[in-house]
Chimera marker file (.cmm) of the C-alpha trace (Angstrom):
<marker_set name="trace">
<marker id="1" x="-0.388" y="0.037" z="-0.044" r="1" g="1" b="0" radius="0.5"/>
<marker id="2" x="1.674" y="3.375" z="-0.999" r="1" g="1" b="0" radius="0.5"/>
<marker id="3" x="1.214" y="6.599" z="1.089" r="1" g="1" b="0" radius="0.5"/>
<marker id="4" x="2.496" y="9.974" z="0.857" r="1" g="1" b="0" radius="0.5"/>
<marker id="5" x="5.882" y="10.617" z="2.112" r="1" g="1" b="0" radius="0.5"/>
<marker id="6" x="6.638" y="11.529" z="5.601" r="1" g="1" b="0" radius="0.5"/>
<marker id="7" x="9.243" y="14.413" z="4.421" r="1" g="1" b="0" radius="0.5"/>
<marker id="8" x="6.776" y="16.859" z="2.433" r="1" g="1" b="0" radius="0.5"/>
<marker id="9" x="6.869" y="19.910" z="4.884" r="1" g="1" b="0" radius="0.5"/>
<marker id="10" x="10.638" y="20.439" z="3.839" r="1" g="1" b="0" radius="0.5"/>
<marker id="11" x="9.894" y="19.896" z="0.479" r="1" g="1" b="0" radius="0.5"/>
<marker id="12" x="7.068" y="22.535" z="0.654" r="1" g="1" b="0" radius="0.5"/>
<marker id="13" x="9.170" y="24.940" z="2.599" r="1" g="1" b="0" radius="0.5"/>
<marker id="14" x="11.735" y="24.456" z="-0.234" r="1" g="1" b="0" radius="0.5"/>
<marker id="15" x="8.900" y="25.171" z="-2.860" r="1" g="1" b="0" radius="0.5"/>
<marker id="16" x="8.046" y="28.332" z="-0.626" r="1" g="1" b="0" radius="0.5"/>
<marker id="17" x="11.612" y="29.794" z="-1.035" r="1" g="1" b="0" radius="0.5"/>
<marker id="18" x="11.509" y="28.801" z="-4.610" r="1" g="1" b="0" radius="0.5"/>
<marker id="19" x="8.593" y="31.137" z="-5.515" r="1" g="1" b="0" radius="0.5"/>
<marker id="20" x="9.500" y="33.795" z="-3.377" r="1" g="1" b="0" radius="0.5"/>
<marker id="21" x="13.303" y="34.064" z="-4.576" r="1" g="1" b="0" radius="0.5"/>
<marker id="22" x="12.118" y="33.414" z="-8.605" r="1" g="1" b="0" radius="0.5"/>
<marker id="23" x="9.675" y="36.420" z="-7.915" r="1" g="1" b="0" radius="0.5"/>
<marker id="24" x="12.173" y="38.695" z="-6.695" r="1" g="1" b="0" radius="0.5"/>
<marker id="25" x="14.142" y="38.404" z="-9.500" r="1" g="1" b="0" radius="0.5"/>
<marker id="26" x="11.393" y="38.006" z="-12.066" r="1" g="1" b="0" radius="0.5"/>
<marker id="27" x="9.016" y="41.266" z="-10.884" r="1" g="1" b="0" radius="0.5"/>
<marker id="28" x="11.860" y="44.050" z="-11.715" r="1" g="1" b="0" radius="0.5"/>
<marker id="29" x="12.706" y="42.370" z="-15.039" r="1" g="1" b="0" radius="0.5"/>
<marker id="30" x="8.518" y="42.362" z="-16.016" r="1" g="1" b="0" radius="0.5"/>
<marker id="31" x="8.386" y="45.957" z="-14.840" r="1" g="1" b="0" radius="0.5"/>
<marker id="32" x="11.518" y="46.892" z="-17.131" r="1" g="1" b="0" radius="0.5"/>
<marker id="33" x="10.018" y="45.126" z="-20.084" r="1" g="1" b="0" radius="0.5"/>
<marker id="34" x="6.612" y="46.767" z="-19.540" r="1" g="1" b="0" radius="0.5"/>
<marker id="35" x="8.108" y="50.136" z="-19.310" r="1" g="1" b="0" radius="0.5"/>
<marker id="36" x="10.421" y="49.747" z="-22.563" r="1" g="1" b="0" radius="0.5"/>
<marker id="37" x="7.150" y="48.085" z="-24.348" r="1" g="1" b="0" radius="0.5"/>
<marker id="38" x="4.729" y="50.792" z="-23.466" r="1" g="1" b="0" radius="0.5"/>
<marker id="39" x="7.643" y="53.246" z="-24.816" r="1" g="1" b="0" radius="0.5"/>
<marker id="40" x="7.809" y="54.800" z="-21.563" r="1" g="1" b="0" radius="0.5"/>
<marker id="41" x="11.535" y="54.484" z="-21.801" r="1" g="1" b="0" radius="0.5"/>
<marker id="42" x="14.019" y="54.165" z="-24.320" r="1" g="1" b="0" radius="0.5"/>
<marker id="43" x="16.563" y="51.634" z="-22.820" r="1" g="1" b="0" radius="0.5"/>
<marker id="44" x="16.477" y="49.250" z="-19.678" r="1" g="1" b="0" radius="0.5"/>
<marker id="45" x="18.796" y="51.429" z="-18.005" r="1" g="1" b="0" radius="0.5"/>
<marker id="46" x="16.308" y="54.474" z="-18.119" r="1" g="1" b="0" radius="0.5"/>
<marker id="47" x="13.616" y="52.282" z="-17.226" r="1" g="1" b="0" radius="0.5"/>
<marker id="48" x="15.097" y="51.249" z="-13.965" r="1" g="1" b="0" radius="0.5"/>
<marker id="49" x="16.010" y="54.764" z="-13.079" r="1" g="1" b="0" radius="0.5"/>
<marker id="50" x="12.709" y="56.444" z="-13.893" r="1" g="1" b="0" radius="0.5"/>
<marker id="51" x="11.414" y="53.496" z="-11.646" r="1" g="1" b="0" radius="0.5"/>
<marker id="52" x="13.568" y="53.970" z="-8.699" r="1" g="1" b="0" radius="0.5"/>
<marker id="53" x="13.087" y="57.923" z="-9.264" r="1" g="1" b="0" radius="0.5"/>
<marker id="54" x="9.312" y="57.927" z="-9.106" r="1" g="1" b="0" radius="0.5"/>
<marker id="55" x="8.458" y="55.394" z="-6.485" r="1" g="1" b="0" radius="0.5"/>
<marker id="56" x="11.566" y="54.034" z="-5.390" r="1" g="1" b="0" radius="0.5"/>
<marker id="57" x="12.579" y="50.329" z="-4.830" r="1" g="1" b="0" radius="0.5"/>
<marker id="58" x="8.578" y="49.847" z="-4.756" r="1" g="1" b="0" radius="0.5"/>
<marker id="59" x="8.775" y="50.979" z="-8.311" r="1" g="1" b="0" radius="0.5"/>
<marker id="60" x="10.533" y="48.113" z="-9.637" r="1" g="1" b="0" radius="0.5"/>
<marker id="61" x="8.662" y="45.554" z="-7.355" r="1" g="1" b="0" radius="0.5"/>
<marker id="62" x="4.941" y="46.683" z="-8.663" r="1" g="1" b="0" radius="0.5"/>
<marker id="63" x="2.838" y="43.450" z="-8.655" r="1" g="1" b="0" radius="0.5"/>
<marker id="64" x="5.217" y="41.543" z="-6.418" r="1" g="1" b="0" radius="0.5"/>
<marker id="65" x="2.442" y="40.241" z="-4.420" r="1" g="1" b="0" radius="0.5"/>
<marker id="66" x="0.409" y="38.640" z="-7.030" r="1" g="1" b="0" radius="0.5"/>
<marker id="67" x="3.377" y="37.086" z="-8.913" r="1" g="1" b="0" radius="0.5"/>
<marker id="68" x="4.801" y="35.885" z="-5.265" r="1" g="1" b="0" radius="0.5"/>
<marker id="69" x="1.671" y="34.504" z="-4.822" r="1" g="1" b="0" radius="0.5"/>
<marker id="70" x="1.390" y="33.077" z="-8.418" r="1" g="1" b="0" radius="0.5"/>
<marker id="71" x="4.837" y="31.623" z="-8.115" r="1" g="1" b="0" radius="0.5"/>
<marker id="72" x="4.832" y="30.034" z="-4.670" r="1" g="1" b="0" radius="0.5"/>
<marker id="73" x="1.317" y="28.413" z="-5.538" r="1" g="1" b="0" radius="0.5"/>
<marker id="74" x="3.062" y="26.725" z="-8.767" r="1" g="1" b="0" radius="0.5"/>
<marker id="75" x="6.094" y="25.525" z="-6.905" r="1" g="1" b="0" radius="0.5"/>
<marker id="76" x="4.123" y="24.270" z="-4.246" r="1" g="1" b="0" radius="0.5"/>
<marker id="77" x="1.903" y="22.161" z="-6.547" r="1" g="1" b="0" radius="0.5"/>
<marker id="78" x="5.161" y="21.221" z="-8.461" r="1" g="1" b="0" radius="0.5"/>
<marker id="79" x="7.748" y="20.275" z="-5.290" r="1" g="1" b="0" radius="0.5"/>
<marker id="80" x="4.662" y="18.328" z="-3.925" r="1" g="1" b="0" radius="0.5"/>
<marker id="81" x="3.585" y="16.240" z="-7.239" r="1" g="1" b="0" radius="0.5"/>
<marker id="82" x="7.516" y="15.376" z="-7.566" r="1" g="1" b="0" radius="0.5"/>
<marker id="83" x="7.961" y="14.023" z="-4.134" r="1" g="1" b="0" radius="0.5"/>
<marker id="84" x="4.902" y="11.870" z="-4.399" r="1" g="1" b="0" radius="0.5"/>
<marker id="85" x="5.808" y="10.635" z="-7.502" r="1" g="1" b="0" radius="0.5"/>
<marker id="86" x="9.050" y="9.733" z="-6.162" r="1" g="1" b="0" radius="0.5"/>
<marker id="87" x="7.752" y="8.093" z="-3.653" r="1" g="1" b="0" radius="0.5"/>
<marker id="88" x="5.261" y="6.030" z="-5.854" r="1" g="1" b="0" radius="0.5"/>
<marker id="89" x="7.924" y="5.134" z="-7.876" r="1" g="1" b="0" radius="0.5"/>
<marker id="90" x="10.303" y="3.841" z="-5.145" r="1" g="1" b="0" radius="0.5"/>
<marker id="91" x="7.453" y="1.600" z="-4.184" r="1" g="1" b="0" radius="0.5"/>
<marker id="92" x="6.472" y="0.373" z="-7.554" r="1" g="1" b="0" radius="0.5"/>
<marker id="93" x="10.475" y="-0.718" z="-8.084" r="1" g="1" b="0" radius="0.5"/>
<marker id="94" x="10.825" y="-1.766" z="-4.507" r="1" g="1" b="0" radius="0.5"/>
<marker id="95" x="14.326" y="0.523" z="-4.188" r="1" g="1" b="0" radius="0.5"/>
<marker id="96" x="15.794" y="3.349" z="-3.721" r="1" g="1" b="0" radius="0.5"/>
<marker id="97" x="15.667" y="5.200" z="-7.329" r="1" g="1" b="0" radius="0.5"/>
<marker id="98" x="19.085" y="5.780" z="-9.328" r="1" g="1" b="0" radius="0.5"/>
<marker id="99" x="20.256" y="9.214" z="-10.117" r="1" g="1" b="0" radius="0.5"/>
<marker id="100" x="19.093" y="8.526" z="-13.542" r="1" g="1" b="0" radius="0.5"/>
<marker id="101" x="15.688" y="7.191" z="-12.665" r="1" g="1" b="0" radius="0.5"/>
<marker id="102" x="15.496" y="10.434" z="-10.281" r="1" g="1" b="0" radius="0.5"/>
<marker id="103" x="16.053" y="12.673" z="-13.122" r="1" g="1" b="0" radius="0.5"/>
<marker id="104" x="13.481" y="11.094" z="-15.287" r="1" g="1" b="0" radius="0.5"/>
<marker id="105" x="10.545" y="11.502" z="-12.472" r="1" g="1" b="0" radius="0.5"/>
<marker id="106" x="11.981" y="14.871" z="-12.631" r="1" g="1" b="0" radius="0.5"/>
<marker id="107" x="11.102" y="15.604" z="-16.424" r="1" g="1" b="0" radius="0.5"/>
<marker id="108" x="8.093" y="14.250" z="-16.286" r="1" g="1" b="0" radius="0.5"/>
<link id1="1" id2="2" r="1" g="1" b="0" radius="0.2"/>
<link id1="2" id2="3" r="1" g="1" b="0" radius="0.2"/>
<link id1="3" id2="4" r="1" g="1" b="0" radius="0.2"/>
<link id1="4" id2="5" r="1" g="1" b="0" radius="0.2"/>
<link id1="5" id2="6" r="1" g="1" b="0" radius="0.2"/>
<link id1="6" id2="7" r="1" g="1" b="0" radius="0.2"/>
<link id1="7" id2="8" r="1" g="1" b="0" radius="0.2"/>
<link id1="8" id2="9" r="1" g="1" b="0" radius="0.2"/>
<link id1="9" id2="10" r="1" g="1" b="0" radius="0.2"/>
<link id1="10" id2="11" r="1" g="1" b="0" radius="0.2"/>
<link id1="11" id2="12" r="1" g="1" b="0" radius="0.2"/>
<link id1="12" id2="13" r="1" g="1" b="0" radius="0.2"/>
<link id1="13" id2="14" r="1" g="1" b="0" radius="0.2"/>
<link id1="14" id2="15" r="1" g="1" b="0" radius="0.2"/>
<link id1="15" id2="16" r="1" g="1" b="0" radius="0.2"/>
<link id1="16" id2="17" r="1" g="1" b="0" radius="0.2"/>
<link id1="17" id2="18" r="1" g="1" b="0" radius="0.2"/>
<link id1="18" id2="19" r="1" g="1" b="0" radius="0.2"/>
<link id1="19" id2="20" r="1" g="1" b="0" radius="0.2"/>
<link id1="20" id2="21" r="1" g="1" b="0" radius="0.2"/>
<link id1="21" id2="22" r="1" g="1" b="0" radius="0.2"/>
<link id1="22" id2="23" r="1" g="1" b="0" radius="0.2"/>
<link id1="23" id2="24" r="1" g="1" b="0" radius="0.2"/>
<link id1="24" id2="25" r="1" g="1" b="0" radius="0.2"/>
<link id1="25" id2="26" r="1" g="1" b="0" radius="0.2"/>
<link id1="26" id2="27" r="1" g="1" b="0" radius="0.2"/>
<link id1="27" id2="28" r="1" g="1" b="0" radius="0.2"/>
<link id1="28" id2="29" r="1" g="1" b="0" radius="0.2"/>
<link id1="29" id2="30" r="1" g="1" b="0" radius="0.2"/>
<link id1="30" id2="31" r="1" g="1" b="0" radius="0.2"/>
<link id1="31" id2="32" r="1" g="1" b="0" radius="0.2"/>
<link id1="32" id2="33" r="1" g="1" b="0" radius="0.2"/>
<link id1="33" id2="34" r="1" g="1" b="0" radius="0.2"/>
<link id1="34" id2="35" r="1" g="1" b="0" radius="0.2"/>
<link id1="35" id2="36" r="1" g="1" b="0" radius="0.2"/>
<link id1="36" id2="37" r="1" g="1" b="0" radius="0.2"/>
<link id1="37" id2="38" r="1" g="1" b="0" radius="0.2"/>
<link id1="38" id2="39" r="1" g="1" b="0" radius="0.2"/>
<link id1="39" id2="40" r="1" g="1" b="0" radius="0.2"/>
<link id1="40" id2="41" r="1" g="1" b="0" radius="0.2"/>
<link id1="41" id2="42" r="1" g="1" b="0" radius="0.2"/>
<link id1="42" id2="43" r="1" g="1" b="0" radius="0.2"/>
<link id1="43" id2="44" r="1" g="1" b="0" radius="0.2"/>
<link id1="44" id2="45" r="1" g="1" b="0" radius="0.2"/>
<link id1="45" id2="46" r="1" g="1" b="0" radius="0.2"/>
<link id1="46" id2="47" r="1" g="1" b="0" radius="0.2"/>
<link id1="47" id2="48" r="1" g="1" b="0" radius="0.2"/>
<link id1="48" id2="49" r="1" g="1" b="0" radius="0.2"/>
<link id1="49" id2="50" r="1" g="1" b="0" radius="0.2"/>
<link id1="50" id2="51" r="1" g="1" b="0" radius="0.2"/>
<link id1="51" id2="52" r="1" g="1" b="0" radius="0.2"/>
<link id1="52" id2="53" r="1" g="1" b="0" radius="0.2"/>
<link id1="53" id2="54" r="1" g="1" b="0" radius="0.2"/>
<link id1="54" id2="55" r="1" g="1" b="0" radius="0.2"/>
<link id1="55" id2="56" r="1" g="1" b="0" radius="0.2"/>
<link id1="56" id2="57" r="1" g="1" b="0" radius="0.2"/>
<link id1="57" id2="58" r="1" g="1" b="0" radius="0.2"/>
<link id1="58" id2="59" r="1" g="1" b="0" radius="0.2"/>
<link id1="59" id2="60" r="1" g="1" b="0" radius="0.2"/>
<link id1="60" id2="61" r="1" g="1" b="0" radius="0.2"/>
<link id1="61" id2="62" r="1" g="1" b="0" radius="0.2"/>
<link id1="62" id2="63" r="1" g="1" b="0" radius="0.2"/>
<link id1="63" id2="64" r="1" g="1" b="0" radius="0.2"/>
<link id1="64" id2="65" r="1" g="1" b="0" radius="0.2"/>
<link id1="65" id2="66" r="1" g="1" b="0" radius="0.2"/>
<link id1="66" id2="67" r="1" g="1" b="0" radius="0.2"/>
<link id1="67" id2="68" r="1" g="1" b="0" radius="0.2"/>
<link id1="68" id2="69" r="1" g="1" b="0" radius="0.2"/>
<link id1="69" id2="70" r="1" g="1" b="0" radius="0.2"/>
<link id1="70" id2="71" r="1" g="1" b="0" radius="0.2"/>
<link id1="71" id2="72" r="1" g="1" b="0" radius="0.2"/>
<link id1="72" id2="73" r="1" g="1" b="0" radius="0.2"/>
<link id1="73" id2="74" r="1" g="1" b="0" radius="0.2"/>
<link id1="74" id2="75" r="1" g="1" b="0" radius="0.2"/>
<link id1="75" id2="76" r="1" g="1" b="0" radius="0.2"/>
<link id1="76" id2="77" r="1" g="1" b="0" radius="0.2"/>
<link id1="77" id2="78" r="1" g="1" b="0" radius="0.2"/>
<link id1="78" id2="79" r="1" g="1" b="0" radius="0.2"/>
<link id1="79" id2="80" r="1" g="1" b="0" radius="0.2"/>
<link id1="80" id2="81" r="1" g="1" b="0" radius="0.2"/>
<link id1="81" id2="82" r="1" g="1" b="0" radius="0.2"/>
<link id1="82" id2="83" r="1" g="1" b="0" radius="0.2"/>
<link id1="83" id2="84" r="1" g="1" b="0" radius="0.2"/>
<link id1="84" id2="85" r="1" g="1" b="0" radius="0.2"/>
<link id1="85" id2="86" r="1" g="1" b="0" radius="0.2"/>
<link id1="86" id2="87" r="1" g="1" b="0" radius="0.2"/>
<link id1="87" id2="88" r="1" g="1" b="0" radius="0.2"/>
<link id1="88" id2="89" r="1" g="1" b="0" radius="0.2"/>
<link id1="89" id2="90" r="1" g="1" b="0" radius="0.2"/>
<link id1="90" id2="91" r="1" g="1" b="0" radius="0.2"/>
<link id1="91" id2="92" r="1" g="1" b="0" radius="0.2"/>
<link id1="92" id2="93" r="1" g="1" b="0" radius="0.2"/>
<link id1="93" id2="94" r="1" g="1" b="0" radius="0.2"/>
<link id1="94" id2="95" r="1" g="1" b="0" radius="0.2"/>
<link id1="95" id2="96" r="1" g="1" b="0" radius="0.2"/>
<link id1="96" id2="97" r="1" g="1" b="0" radius="0.2"/>
<link id1="97" id2="98" r="1" g="1" b="0" radius="0.2"/>
<link id1="98" id2="99" r="1" g="1" b="0" radius="0.2"/>
<link id1="99" id2="100" r="1" g="1" b="0" radius="0.2"/>
<link id1="100" id2="101" r="1" g="1" b="0" radius="0.2"/>
<link id1="101" id2="102" r="1" g="1" b="0" radius="0.2"/>
<link id1="102" id2="103" r="1" g="1" b="0" radius="0.2"/>
<link id1="103" id2="104" r="1" g="1" b="0" radius="0.2"/>
<link id1="104" id2="105" r="1" g="1" b="0" radius="0.2"/>
<link id1="105" id2="106" r="1" g="1" b="0" radius="0.2"/>
<link id1="106" id2="107" r="1" g="1" b="0" radius="0.2"/>
<link id1="107" id2="108" r="1" g="1" b="0" radius="0.2"/>
</marker_set>
């Protein structure tokens, strides 16, 4: 009988950290990209300077809350599913997975 692994909390904590870190990098890039696409800035450096001058650091992180919620929820589902698939695969083959098998589970 297969049961979910007991080690999910560590995996879920890692997924939350991954989601937060990801959004901290992606949001400023998205803000700069949007400013460029809307024609508000002629280049990326100008977009960064204007965002900082008009709104400070908050200007570069406009929309961070929504993006962070999306990234964290996506990572939670992805990491949890990966751990469950690994546990199920291990119980099916009856031994610990090899490195190659672990990699294949991660790509599935």
